[in-house]
C-alpha positions in Angstrom: 108.5 101.9 43.0 106.2 100.6 40.3 105.8 96.9 40.3 106.1 94.9 37.1 103.0 93.5 35.5 102.1 90.1 37.0 103.3 87.3 34.8 101.0 84.7 33.3 101.5 81.7 35.6 99.7 78.4 35.9 97.3 79.2 38.7 96.5 75.6 39.5 100.1 75.1 40.7 99.4 77.9 43.3 96.0 76.6 44.5 95.5 74.3 47.5 93.9 71.2 46.0 90.4 70.2 47.1 89.9 67.0 49.0 88.3 64.3 46.8 84.9 62.8 47.6 86.5 59.5 48.7 88.9 61.2 51.1 89.2 59.2 54.3 89.8 61.4 57.3 92.6 60.1 59.5 92.2 62.2 62.7 95.4 61.0 64.4 97.5 61.8 61.3 95.7 65.1 60.9 96.3 66.1 64.5 99.9 65.1 64.3 100.5 67.1 61.2 98.9 70.2 62.8 101.1 69.8 65.9 104.2 69.4 63.8 103.4 72.4 61.6 102.8 74.6 64.7 105.9 73.4 66.5 108.5 73.1 63.7 109.8 75.4 61.0 110.0 72.7 58.4 107.9 69.6 58.1 108.7 66.9 55.5 106.0 64.4 54.6 107.4 61.4 52.9 105.7 58.3 51.6 105.3 56.4 48.4 103.4 57.9 45.4 99.6 57.7 45.9 99.8 57.2 49.7 97.8 60.4 50.3 100.5 62.8 51.4 99.0 65.8 49.7 95.5 65.0 51.0 96.7 64.6 54.5 98.5 68.0 54.4 95.4 69.7 52.9 93.3 68.2 55.6 95.6 69.4 58.4 95.8 72.9 56.9 92.1 73.4 57.4 92.7 73.3 61.2 95.5 75.9 61.2 95.0 79.6 62.0 97.6 80.7 59.4 97.3 81.8 55.8 98.5 79.2 53.3 100.8 79.6 50.3 100.9 76.5 48.0 103.2 75.6 45.2 102.8 72.3 43.4 106.2 71.7 41.8 106.9 69.9 38.5 109.9 69.2 36.4 109.7 72.5 34.6 110.3 74.3 37.9 113.8 72.9 37.9 114.8 76.1 36.1 115.9 78.4 39.0 114.4 81.5 37.5 111.0 79.9 37.1 111.2 78.4 40.6 111.9 81.8 42.1 109.0 83.3 40.1 106.6 80.6 41.3 107.8 80.9 44.9 107.0 84.6 44.7 103.6 84.0 43.2 102.7 81.4 45.8 103.8 83.6 48.8 102.1 86.7 47.3 98.8 84.9 47.2 98.5 85.4 51.0 100.9 88.4 51.2 100.2 90.5 48.1 102.6 93.2 49.1 105.4 90.8 48.2 104.6 90.8 44.5 107.8 92.0 42.8 110.3 91.4 45.6 112.0 88.5 43.9 111.1 89.3 40.3 112.5 92.9 40.7 115.7 91.4 42.1 116.0 89.0 39.2 115.4 91.9 36.8 118.2 93.8 38.5 120.6 90.9 37.8 120.6 89.5 41.3 121.3 85.7 41.5 118.4 83.3 41.7 119.3 82.1 45.2 119.8 85.6 46.5 116.4 86.7 45.1 114.8 83.7 46.9 116.5 84.8 50.1 115.2 88.3 49.7 111.7 87.0 49.2 111.9 84.8 52.3 113.2 87.7 54.4 110.4 90.0 53.1 107.8 87.7 54.8 108.9 89.3 58.0 107.2 88.2 61.2 103.9 87.2 59.5 102.6 83.8 60.5 101.9 81.6 57.4 102.5 78.2 56.0 104.2 77.5 52.6 103.6 74.1 51.2 106.0 72.9 48.5 104.2 69.8 47.0 106.0 67.2 44.9 109.5 68.4 45.4 110.8 65.1 44.3 110.0 66.2 40.7 113.0 68.5 40.9 115.2 65.4 40.8 118.9 66.2 40.9 118.7 69.7 39.5 121.3 71.4 41.7 120.4 75.0 40.8 116.7 74.4 41.9 117.8 73.0 45.2 120.2 75.9 45.8 117.2 78.3 45.3 115.1 76.3 47.8 118.0 76.1 50.3 118.4 79.9 50.2 114.7 80.4 50.7 114.6 78.1 53.7 117.8 79.5 55.2 116.4 83.1 55.2 112.8 82.3 56.0 111.6 83.8 59.3 110.7 81.5 62.2 107.0 82.4 61.8 106.9 81.0 58.3 106.2 77.2 58.4 107.4 75.2 55.4 105.8 71.9 54.5 107.5 69.7 51.9 
């Protein structure tokens, strides 16, 4: 089946951020995050704005032997179709064969949450980490959370999800 042309997306949202020059390595925190990511399907990192959550996760990812998919969420991603599209693009960066899984489903009229579930299942038994950064920016947008719930529900055990 022919895949649709890749959409124009904001690539920076899909790129693991670099650690700044002033980054302070916190070896205990880094080790704890690595351990949690390896042992748990879902790891939620919660702290106040500016506390260094993103930097701590980026630092830990460097020690993992797993491909990393990254999505920095913002308010515009509260649209469920856009969120599914960006989830697909993020995952496809480390699993290119998944390009089109969710977008083809959306084009066929399948509901957003189901398209997200199909994408998650398509990961199969591959070991990877998906980081969803800044999820708080979705606010109370129920439809966006339903998409994420479906993705997480159908994600295989080898896919680690960091939020």
